[in-house]
N, C-alpha and C positions, 0 to 999 in steps of 0.2 A: 132896665125893667127890674123891679123888686119882686121876687117870687117868695110867697109865704109858704110855710111848711105844709099847710093843708090845701094849698092851691093844686090844681091839676098840673102834672109835670109837663113842661113845654116839649118834651120828646114825643108827645102824643101816644104814650103807652097806655093812657087811661088810668094810671095810678096817681096817687097823691105824690107831690114833690118829695115829701119826707120819706116815702117808701121807694123812691126811684133815684133820680139824679142827685138828690142831696146825699144819699149814701155813696154814690159814685164819686162825687166831689170830695167827700171825706176820705175815701179810699185813695184817690189820686194824691191828695195832700200828704197822706201817710207814706205813700210810695216815694214821693219826692223827698220827704224827710229822711227816708231810709235809702237814699240813692247810693249808687256804687261809682260815682263819678271819679273819686280820688283813689281808687285802688291801684295797685301796681300792675304793670303790663303782665308780669308773670301770673298773678292771681286772676287777671282778666282772661288770659288764655286758658287757664284751668276751668273757669266758668263756661267759656265758649265750648270747650271739649265736652263738658257735662251736658250742655244744651244740645249739642250735635248728637250725642249718644242717645238722649231721650227721643229726639226727633227721628233718628235712624230706626229705632225700634217701632215707631208708629208706621213707617213705610215698609217694614219687612212683612213678609207673608206669614212668618212664624206665629202660631197661636191665633190666626184669624181664619174666618171661613167665608166662602163665596156669598155675595150679596143677593143672589137669586133666591127667592122664597123657598125655604125648606131644604136648601143644599148645604151640606156640611163639608164639602171638599175644600181643599186649600186654594186660595186665590192666587192668580198670577199678577204680575205688574201690568195693569191695564193702562193704556193711553186714553185720556179723555178726548184729545184730538187725535185722529188716526195718524200713525207714524208716517205713512206714505204721503199724507196731505202736508205735514210739516216739512218733509224732505223736498217735495216738489214746489211748494208755494212760499215757504217762509225761511227755511234754513240756508246757511252758507257753509260751503265745504271748507274745512280747516285741516291742519295737520292731525287733529284729534277726532276727525270725522265731521259729521254735520252738526252745526251749532246754531242755537237760537238764543234770544234773550227772553227771560221768563220771570214772572212774579213768583219765584220758586220759594215755597214756604220753608223748605229745608235750609236754603241759603239765608233766608230772612231770620229764622230762629237761630241759626248757627252764628250769625253776626250781631246778635243783640248786644253783646259786650264789646263790639269792635267800634270805637269812636269814629273811624274813618268810613265805615260801611253801614252802620246801623240805620241810617236814613235813606239808604239806597232802595230803589224800587225794582229795577230789573237786574238780573244776574245772568251772565252768559253760561249756558249749560249745553251738554250734548242732547240731541233730540231723544236719545234712548231714555232720558230721565225727565223729559219735559212734560209736565202735566200728568204724571203717572201716579198711580195709587193701587194697592192690592184690592181690587173690586170683585172680580169674578174668577171662577175656576176656568181652566183652558177651554173646556167644552162649552160652557155657557157664554163665555166671552166671544167665542167664534160663532156660536149658533145665533145669539141675539143680534150681534152687530155686523154680521156679514153683509147686510144690505147697505151699510155706509162704509164698510172697509173694502169689499171686493164687488159690491153691487150685484150680489146673488142672494136672493132675488132682487130685481130692481125695485126700489121702494117708490111709493107716491111721495110727493113733496111733504105732505103731512107726516108720513111715517119717517121720512128722512130727518126732518127737524125734530120730531119727538124723540127719536133714538139719541140724537145729540143731547137733547135737554135731559134725558134720563141719566146718561153718564155724568153730565155736569152736576146734576142735582146730587147724585151719590157722592161725588167728590166733596161738595159743599156739606152734605149731611154728615159724612164721616169726619171731616175736619172740625165741624162744630161740636160733634160728640167728643172728639179728642180734646178740644179746648175746654170743654165743660167738665169732662169726667176723668180724663187721663193726664193731660199735660200738666207738668209741674207738681203733680200730687206726690211724686217721688221726691220729697223734700231732701235737701242736702243733709246728710247725716255726718255730724262732727266726729263720729267714731269709725267711719269707714270710707273707702274710696277717696274721691276728690275732697270731701269734707275734712278728712284727717289733715290735709296739708294747708287748710285755710284757717284763719283766725275765727273764733266764735262770733266776733262782731260781724264779719263779712257773711258768714253762714246764716246768721239770724236775719240780717238785712235782706239777703237774697231770698230767703224763704218767705219773708213778709211781702216783698214786692210781687213775687210770683203767686203767692196765695191770694193777694188782693186782685191780681189780674184775672184769676178764675172767678172771684166774686163779681167783678165788673162784667165779665162775659155772661155770667148767669142772669144778671139784671137786664141784659140786652137781647137775650135769645130765648124764644119759647120752644123748648125742646119737644114738648108734647105736640105742637103744631107741625114740627118737622117730622115726627113719627107718623102723624096722620097723613102728611103729604107723601111720605115714603110708601105707606099702605096703598094710597091711590095709584102711584106709579106701579107698584108691584101687581096690582090687580090687572093692569093693562098688559104688563110684560108676561104674566103667567099664561096669557092667551096667544103665545107664539104659535104659528106665524102671525105677525102683527096685522091688524086691520084698522082701517079708518073708523069703522063703526065702533070698535072697542075704545079707541082713543076718545071719540066724541062723547062716550058715556061719562067720562071723567074730566076731560080737559078741552079747552078751546086753543087751537094752535094758530097763531098769527105769523105769517111769513112775509117778509119784505125783501124782494129781489133787488140786489144792488146793480147799478149800471156798469160798474167796473170791478175788476178783481182787486183784492186787497192783500197786503203782506203782513197782516196781524190778525189775531183772533182772541176772543175772550168770552167768558160765560160766568154767570152768577145767578143768585136767587135772593130776592128781597121782598118784604111785605110793604103794602101801601095803606095809608089811612089818611083820608082827607077831611075827617070830621072828628067828633068826640068819641067815636066807637073804640079807639085805642088800637094801636098797631099790633099789639099782642093778640088781638081777637081776629086777625086775618091770616089766611094762608099765603105763603110766598108765591110769587110769580118768577118764572125762569126766563132769563135773557141770554141770548148768545149771538155772536158774530162769527160767521164761518166763511173762510175763503172758498174760491172755486174748488170743486172736488169732482173729478170725472166730468160727466155731462151736466152736473148741477152747478149753476152759477153761484157767486157769493150771495149769502143771505144774512139778514138780521132776523131773529125770531123772538117772539114772546109767547110763552106757554102759560096759560092762565087756568087754574082750577075752576071748574064750573061754578062752584060756590061763590067765586069772586067776580065772575064775568059781568053780571048785572051791575054790581057795585062800581066796576071800573070802566064800563063801556062809555060813559059820558065824561070820563076824566082822563085817565092814562091812555086808554085805547083810542079815544077821540083825538087826543093830541097826536099820537103816533100816526093814525090814519090820515088826519088832515095834513100833517107835514109831509107824509109820504105821497099824497096826491100832488102836492106842489113839486116834490122831488121828481116824480114820474113825468110830469108835464113840463119839467125844466123851468118852472116859474121861480123856484127857490130850492136849489139843491143843498145849499150850505146849512140851512136850518135843520133839515132832517139828519144830516151827517153830524152836526153838533150835538143833537139829542142822543144819537147813538154813542158818541164818545162819552157823554156825561153818564148815561146809564151803565155802560160797561165799566167805566172806572169807579163808579159809585157802588156797584153791586158785586163786582167780580174780584176774586183773589186768585184767579186762574187766567192770566193774560199772557200770551206768547207773541213775540214781535220779531220781525226780521232784523238781523244785525245791520243790514243796509239802511233801514229806517232809523235805527238808533244812531248810526253815524251821521245821517242827515240832520236829525234833531239836535245833535251836539254841535253841529257846524252852523246851523241857521241861527242868526241872532235877531232879537226883537228889541227895538229901542222904545223907551217909554219914559214919561216924566213921573217922578215920585211926588209925594204930597207937598214937598218943598219946592217943586218945580225944577229939580235937578234931573238932567238927562242920564238915564241908566241903560245898561245893556244886559240882557240875559239870553242864554241859548234857549231854544224851545225845550230842550231836555230839562234844563233847570226849572223852567216854568211848569213842566209836567210833574216834577218832584214836589214843587210848591202846591200844585193842585191836589196831589195825593195826600200831602201832609194835612191840608185843610179838611179834606174829606174824612181822614182818620179822626180828626178832632170832633167832627159833628156826626160821627157814625151813630145812627139811631136817634138823632136829635133833629127836631124841626127848626132849623136855623136858616131862614130864607136869605138873609144877607150874605152869609158865608157861602151858601150853595150858589147864589147868583154870581159871586166872585169866582168860584170854581168854574161855573159854566162859561163865563167870559174869558177865563184863562184858557180853557180847552178850545175855545173858538179860534185861538191864535196858533194852535198846534196842528201841523200838517200830517194827518194820518190817512187821508183818503186821496 
């Protein structure tokens, strides 16, 4: 399909192509021209160290404040998924304590310059560092989330799911702010630090690549809508102790109880647009998949801002509700589970999975015929990496063909 400069962009942003993905394509081509494929191992390790130091500063509490409205206290390292949940349901005991596999942003950024690991999706980490971020001071972390940490007081299902979605949204909100405003803005300086030991060519290429990455991120994220969504969450949280009535004033909470427990979890936030309104004109919906925790069974949830509920009730919500009815009645359990896999992997950058499941996915092989009719074999884990790679390429783009391919790949992967 030939897209003209003044056509609407196929990503459904509502912008003209020349003001949206035409810019992105030009930036990507410039990034490829300025690639760092051929630099020495020594220089590559120096760049890795620089990236790790930048990311480490983001995850430190120093210079940050509690995310509770009007609180200036220093935040602690908050778990998005409760530590006791990870320990009981997902982690495996090792010589270094309890470990899980995670889409750990620190590891991902730290290995961008590592040819052997930069395409990896899950990294093995200790549960003390799994899905953590400096979010709240000790007092507010304990006060707000005690209903899902120690079940005091015991929450309603709506409150239980909402508190998870609030934590996960803040993880997403701060990460996006980091990507848009902070990450890589400390350009390599040829006169100091790592930059002094690198050639001017490498320094310039690296700064162009990472500068363009920020420009691309800015075209795909509506930070003002994220700020608006945070304000809505804050209005609810300020009325602690939490009530269903206060939640209902701002959000609709849809909870889907699962038949069996699960050994993985994930959460994210994404916008939906099914017409010409443009995805940038919509507030994000929060998704999450939570294993059994105390007396609460495993759940999938969708938290929708009230402003989006009427728009989505005959689209996204109808799809989820119809598939869930078939799931509950055992007419078709697979379709609902496949939709959950797709939405979590499409919307989340905060997925934590059991080492036992990773082992199984690496061992299980799937045979298939390629386009030339040749029989090929891949492990389920390799297919999961392929699905993730395809999703990264169409992030923010309405590409039905690629997304259908991803959905069909995920159908083959055993996660439930």
